[in-house]
N, C-alpha and C positions, 0 to 999 in steps of 0.2 A: 556314496553318494546321494544326494538329497532326491527324494522318489517325488513320482509325478504329481500325486495325491497331498503333500506336503508343498511342493514348489509351487501349488495351485492355490493352498488357502489364503485366507485375506492377511495378509501382515499387516503388523502394525506401523502405522504411520504419524508421524511427529508435526504431519500440518494437513492432516484430514480434509482441512478450509482451505486458509491462507494465514500470510505473517501477516497483521498487523499491527498498529501503535494502539493509541487509547482511545477512550471515548471521543476528542472532538473533535478525532475524524469523521466521526458519523454525526454531526452536528446538525441541527434540522431536520434528522431522518425521523419522520412520523410512524405512528404505531403500525400503519397498515403496509408494513412491510414485505416485501417477498419473501421467500424462504430464504435464497441466499446471504439478503441483505440482515437478516435476524440471526443466521450462522456468524455473518462477518460481526454483528454488535456483540453476541455473545462473544466472540474469538475476543476481541478485543476486548472486553471487560475481562477474562480470563490474562489475556497479556498484561494488564495495569494491575490485577489482584498478585499475580507471581510478580512481578517484577518489584514489588511492594513488600511480599515476604522473602523475597531471595534476600533483598538489601537491607532488612531490617535492623541487621547486626551493625553495620558501618552507617544508617541515616542519622545517629546524632552526631558522629566525626563530622560526615560531610554536611550537614545543616552549620556546624561552627565554621568550616571554611567559608560556609555561602553568606555569612552576616560579615566576614572579612571582606568577602569581596562584594556585599552593598556597602562596604564603608566606604572601598573603594569605586563602586558606581557615584558615589555622592560627589567623593574628591573627584573625579572625571572630569566635572563640569564646575567647578571652581575655576581652573587657571582659565575658563573662557570668559566666566564671569568678571573675575579679574581685569583681563584683558580690554573686556568692553568698558569699562573704570579707566582703564588707562585713556582707551581711545577719549571719551567725555571729556579727561583732563587736559590730554591736548588739543581739545578744540576749545577749553578755555582761555581766556587771557586775563591776567598774564598764566602761567601755564607755571603747576607746582612741580620742579623738578621730584621734590624732596620726596610729594605722596606717588609720583609715578615708581619710582626705584623701590620705596616699601611694597608696590602692590605687585612689580613684577619679581621682588624675592620670594612673595609670599606665594606667588604664579607655582615659582621654581617648586618652592618648598613641597607646597600641596602635589604639585603635580608627582615628585619625587615620591612624595611618601604613597599615592595614588599606586605608582608602580610597585612600591614593597608589598603593599596588600596583594596587588595581584600577581607578585611571583607566588606568596607565601600561601594565597590562597592555593591557586595553580601545583603548587608542589605537593602543600599538604593532600588535597582529593588525589594526586598521583600515587604518593607514598601509601594512601589508603585502598586506591585501586591493583597494586603490585600484590599491597599485604594480603586484600581479600581476594584475588586472584590466583598465589599461591595456594591458601588454605581451602577454597572451593577446587580447584584441581586436584591437592592432595584427598579431598573428601571424593571426589566422583571416583577418582584412582580405585580408592579403598570400597567404594561403594560397586564399583563396575568387578572388583575382585568378591563381591558379593551375592553377585546377579547369576541368575541357572544359566548354565552355560548357552542352554537356549536360547537367549535374550539375544546372544553377538550371532548365534545361526541364522535367526529372523532378520535379521541385519544387514545392509550392504557395508562393508569398510569404510566406503564415505561416509555414512548415516553415521555411526559410530565417529566416528575423526569428529564432524561436526559437531556432535554431542558433546564429546571432551574434552575439545580443543578450540574449535572454530568460535561456540556459542559462547565459552568465558570470554575470549577475545572480544565479541562483541557487546559485552558487559562495558567496556572500558567506556564509551561514551555516558552509558546511565553513572556511572559511577564520579568521572573525574569531570565529568564536562555538562552535561545537562542541568544540574540543580543550577550552576553557575551561570550559567547562560543566559537561564530563565530570571536569576535574580538581576542580572546584570540588563538586561531587557526590557527588565521592567522598573527598576531602579533610576538607572539612568533616564530615558525619554519621561518617565516621571518627575525627574527635578526638574530638566529643561520646560518642560510642560509649565510646570507652575511657576518658574522661571519668567517665559516668556508673557504667559498671562498677568502678572507683577508688569514685565516692562510694556505692554500693550495688550490688550486682552482681544481688540477687534483682527490683530495681525498674529495673534496665537491662532485664531480663529480658520483664519487662510490659512496655515501652519498644516495645521489640522488635514485638512479637505482629504492631502497625499495619502497619509496614515489612515484614514475610512476607506479610502480606495483601496489602499494595499489588505486592508482586511479582508475586504471582499473577494480580492484574487485570492486570497490565500486560502478564504473558504472554498474556492470553488477549485483550488488544487487539493485540499482535503476531502475532498466529495465523495460520496460512496460508490461511485461508477470509477472513480479514480482510484480507489482504495482496492476497489475487483481487478481494475489492470493491474493494479501491483501486485495481488495475488498469483493472478496470471505469469508474471515477470519472475519472482519467487518461484514457483514451479517451474518453468520453464531451466532457470540458473540450478537449480536442484535436477535435473534431468540430464543439463550438462554432466556434471560433477560426476551422477551416476553412470553414467556411459562410457563416460572418461575412462574411471577406475575400469569399469568391465573392457573397454576397450584394448587398455592397456594389459590386464590380467593374461586376456585371452590371444594377444594377439602372437604368440606361437603358435597356438591351435589351428587358428584361420588362417592364418599362410597356407600351414600345412597343406590341407583343403583346398587352399587357393579360394577363400573366402572372404579376400582382405575386402575387397570393394564393398560389398556386403555389409560387415563388421564396419568398415568407415562408414557406410550409409547412414545406419542405425545413430552412430556419431553426428554424423552431419546431420541427419534429422534433427534432432534434440538441439544443436545448435541455430539450426534453423529456425526449431519453433521458439528457442531463447529469442534468438533474432527480433524476430516479429511478435513476440509480447514485450520486448526491452522497446521496438519502434512504437508499439501500440498506447506502452504508457509513458515512455521519457519524453517523445519530440512534442507531444501536444505538451505533455507538464515544463518541458523547459521554454515552447512559447511564451505559455502563461507565466513561467516564472521569469522572463528576461522580460518581459512587458510590465510584470508588477515590480520588479526591479528597478525601471526606468522611474517609477512614483516616488522613490525613495532613495535616487542618487541625485548630491549634492547639489550637482547643475540645475537640476530638475525642481529641486526645494527654492533655491535660490533665486530662478526667473520665476517663478509661483510668489514668492512672497515680495518680491522687489516691483514687479508690475502690480500687485495689488497695494503695494507704501509708493510707488508714484501716483496711483490714483488718489489715495487718501491725502497725498501731499496734496496735492494739485486740488482737494476741497478742503482742505483746512483741517483734517482730522488729527491730523500728527506730523511731530514734527521729523525733517528726516531724519536727523538724529536717533529717531526710534529706532530706524531701521539696522543700526548697530549690533545689535543685540540678534537679531534673526537671521543675519549674515554671518555671523561667529558661532553663535552657540547655537539657532533653530536647524542648518543644515547638518546637522551631526546626529540629529534626532532620529533616522532612521536605520543608520549601520548594524546598531545591535539587533535593530530588530529583524532583518536582513538575514542575519547571522544564526536566527533563531528558527528564521524559515528554512534553513539550507541543513540545520541538523534535525529535522523531522522525519529523514529516512532512516540516520542513526537510531532515533529513538526508538521507531518503529521493531529495526533490526531488533536491538538490545532488548525491548520488553516480550518481541517474539522469543529470543533465546532464554530468557529467563522463564517464562512459560515450560521452554522445552528443558531446561535445567532443570527446573520442580518435577516435572512430572516425570523424570531420571529417577532422581532423589526419593519419589513415592512410588517407584516401582518394586513391587513383594519382592524380594528377597527371598535366596533359596536357606530353609531353615538349616542354623548351625546345631549340633546337639552338641554342644560344648563336654556337655559334665558327661554325654556317654562314650568320652576317651578311654574308659579304665572298660569298656564291654571287648573290644577288639582290640589289640595292643600288638606290638610288634614282640613282646615277649611272648605270648602266647599267642603264637602262629596261626590263622584262623585257617579252616580245613576246605571252605570255599562251596558250600553247597549253598545252591542256589535258588529260590523258590518265588516263580510269579504264580500270587494268588486272586484269582477273581479281578485281574488288572484290567482297567479300561481307562484313558484318557482322551484327551481332546485337547485341541487348539482354544477352540471358544468352546461354549456351552452350546452351542446350537448344534453343533457337528464331534462325533466322535471319530478318533482314528484308530485308536484299538480300544479291541471290549472285549471282556470273557475270558481271558489269558489265565489260563493253568497248566504250567510245565512246572516242572524240577529238573538243575542240572546238576547234577552229580560230579564230586570233585575226580578230578584226572579224567574227565570224557569231552568232547568235541562235540555243542551241537551246533547245525547250522540252520538260519533261517532263509528260505526260497521264499518266491512268489512271484505276482505279477508286477511292475512297476505303478509304486503307489497302492502296492500292500499293506504298508504298515510295517516292512521292517527295520528300516533305518530309526524310528521314532520308538519300538518296542527297544530295539538295544539300548538308545539313548539314555532310556529311561534306566535303566541298569546304573548306568554312570550318573543320573540324577542333571541330567542336562533338563528335566523338568519333574517334576512328581508327579505321582498319578494321581490323576482325580476319584476313583475308586481300586480299592482290593489293595494289595500291598506288594512290595518287594523285597524281600528278605534272603540274609548272607549267613549261614551260619542260625537263623532261628531269628535273630539279628532285623527288625524292619531298618531300611536303610537311611527312612528318617531318622530315626532318633540316633543313628550313630555321626559323629562329627565327620567334618568334611574331611579332616587330615586323616584321618584311618577310613573313611572309605575309600580316599582316592591313593590310599597305601595299598590297600585290599583291590581295589577293579582297577587296573589297567585297560588303556585302549591306545591301538595302532589304526589310523583312520589312511583312507587313501592318498587325501590330501595332507602332505606332510609340513610342518611347522618349524622349523627352524630360526632362533632366534639370534639377531646381530650379537655375534661375540666369537669366541674360541669352540675348539670342536668340545673341548674340557667343558667349557662351560656346556654347553648344549648337553653333555652327558649327564652333568650333576644338576639341572635340574627335577631328575628325579630320585635322585640322591647326594647332597649337598657335602656329606661328608667322607665322598667315595675317595677313596685312594687312586692313585696314579696306577699299581695294581690291578686295582677293582674296573679300571676303563681299558687296561688294556685286556683283562679275563673276556668281559664284557662287548669289545668288537671285534674280538678272534671267535667269537662265538656266533657274533650275529656276521661273520663273514666279511666284514669291512675293515679289518687291520690293513691288511695292504697297500690299501689306499691311503690309510691315512698315513703308514711309514713313509708313503711317495712323497709326502707334505713337504713342504722345505721347513715347518717347523711343530711338525706332527700333530700330538694332542694340543697343542699350544696354537695351532694355524688358526688366522681369523676367515670366519666364515663372510664372502663377499668380499674378501679382500687377496686373502691368498689363496682360497680355492672356493669354488661353484660346484656343488654333488649335483650330480643328475637325479633322477626322480628315483631311477633302484637305488643308487647309492644312500639319499636321503631317506629312503623307507629303510634302508638295513642300519642306517645311523639312528633313526627312530626305534628298531627293533633292540638296537643294543641299548638305547634308554630303558626302555620296558624291560629287558634283563635287569639291569641296575635295578629299579624298583622293586622287583623280586615280587609283583602282585601275583595273590594269589585265583583273580581271576580277571579274567583278560575279554576286552570285545575288539575283535578283529572283522573293520571294514571293507573286506575284500584288499588285503594288502599287497597284492602284487598289480592291482588294474593298472597302478599308472609306472610301473617298472619297464625298461625296457627289454625284450627278449633276451639278450645277453646276460642281463642281471638277475629278472626271473629267478632263476634255478638257485642260484646263488641266495634269494629272498628267503623262497621257499624252505632251504636247508637252515635259516635263520631261523623262521617259525617255528621249524620242528624243535629248533633247540625251546622257543619259549615256550610254545604249549605244553610240554610235557611237564606229566602231574598237574596239572592244574585246570580250574575249570574254563572252559574256553566256549564263548557266542561267537559264532560267526557270519556276518553277513554273506551270504552269498551272491553273484550274481552272473556266476561263470559254472555252470554245473559239474562242470565234469574235474573241478578242485577240491570236491565235497564228498566224491562217492565210497571214500573209506572213512566217514564222521561216525559216531557212536550213533549218535540220531539226528534227523532230520524234521523241521517245523515247516510244512507248506503254511503260508496265511495266505489270505483273500478278504480285501475288504476288512483287514483289521483284526481279523480270527483266525485263528489255528483252527486251518480245515482237512490235516494229515499232518501225520507224524508216525516216524518207522527211519527203519535202515534206507540206502539206496536202493538194494535189493527189493523187497520188502513194498516199495512204494510205486518201484518201476513196474514190479508184478502186478499191482492192483491196476484198475482202471480211472484215475483220480486228477488230479490237476496235475499234481508232480510228474508223472506218465506222461502226457503232453507237453508242459516242459520242458522235459526231456527230452522228449520225440525233435520237437522244433531246434534243442539247442545241438542236437545228431546233425537236424536236416543242414542247420546253418554252417557245421563243422564240416561234411560233405560238401557242399558247395564249395569253400573256400579249398578245398581239398582238391577238388575238379579244375579251379579254377588254375591250381601249380603253384597256390601260393603256399599250402603247408600250414599244419596247425601243430601245435607240441600240445597233446593231450595230456 
């Protein structure tokens, strides 16, 4: 179990400020900015740079698709222009039906051509997106396999899911839509305006008035104040995701202790904060967006230009027929601009996701000394002598969690780590398994620095059995063969017998081929024994045990202990001990306090002394006595 000091350390956050989009969201911000807005502006720039870097491999293909959409944007206006000319022909006397027919056929042909280009452009970018997401997901999966295991323990499952799945999905808009929508929102209105100015520059200026007003409204929607509110909304959304996962994961525990209301209260509180942030950002934004949309609504544009045309016609400035282009073409001026405005949120989310993915891709990996494979091989079985030499480690440069650890673990011995919560027990044990690399000193196995060993050799040499057992989706055999893919059925049978789980598996409908979660759901003690069987198959010479019986039910604790006795025989074992009565017979006890070893020796030696261990033991005995007096009974 993670210790208090470790739980309280500052964990890395992917959204230390807020998730925002690009620099245009900060237009008009002066140099004299308050600190939060300076950070916001810097964040926006990082998002923009990250999105550009991440999408650089597919940028040329997207640009070529955008050219097709640009041509389709021009073609989208041409049918309306042809219809205007048809109207002019109909007002002439006599009417030339041949010209009208030609214009109508041309309009249909151009419209079909425009539709073809639009479809090809969209299909093209979606194919680019599908291929890019596939390669990116594979790349991130490979990256996750090279990250230190501590990277995962520092993050919740919701954070990891967002990075490896949700953020990749959020890039869809950036790849498949944003460039096309920007091009379409630029080219189509530009072609329309050019045509309208050719038709009549005075009515064209009137048509621009709603567009200018919409620009001011859009600037208000993208103001720094609204962007900060968006940041609060994003943090609220992430808070709901995290508390939802915690609530679901811990529901069995909180129900046992009758604390469901309190646990639900934490989740409800996160939902309320999210709702408040949503209301603070979305409601004003929705009002402003709705008012702005009216400015570009076809009926509003029609009324504005018609009113202006009536006045100009009364003054003999224009011919009434000059209004036709504005009624047929000008009313569509704002449609693409409105669509682009609604895409800003997706643009921001995509840019922020790109930044987080780039940060993940640049996260330092666990160095894998592949060349050292020959140093420790399966043919030359390691003895398992572990040495901590002046080991120090800190999760950040300002705080050291473990310091000055010098100790040797002899082959065939069991060493227990004990100490108050937060003393560094879990951290020290995880350093042996390279959850993180030491910041000073070295850890060696048979004289080889573990940093010089390939990860394959290291994890063949060092195995671990933790409190929280993880079983993958698949059969019982699949879970066991994680330790040794080439294990035969006989190997599996032997392992589960030694681990005291054979009878339970034999009862299953398909035995070793039973699917976990479908055919069977194992209890905590059963899952722990399955994990022990997996460790037996791995045949690791060095084992790290994190109080493996902590989550076992009382009936299966004895079976787990018997299974562990088979596992630790003739191996070098490091035990993280929380219940002192379980380690009275070990070969060596290391007592940690504030990350340093303050006592070492056997149980009898340490109890006879007057140090921290004796006080811990006395507290343990007092607690057991209280439980015994209460009639609950304790198995010592």
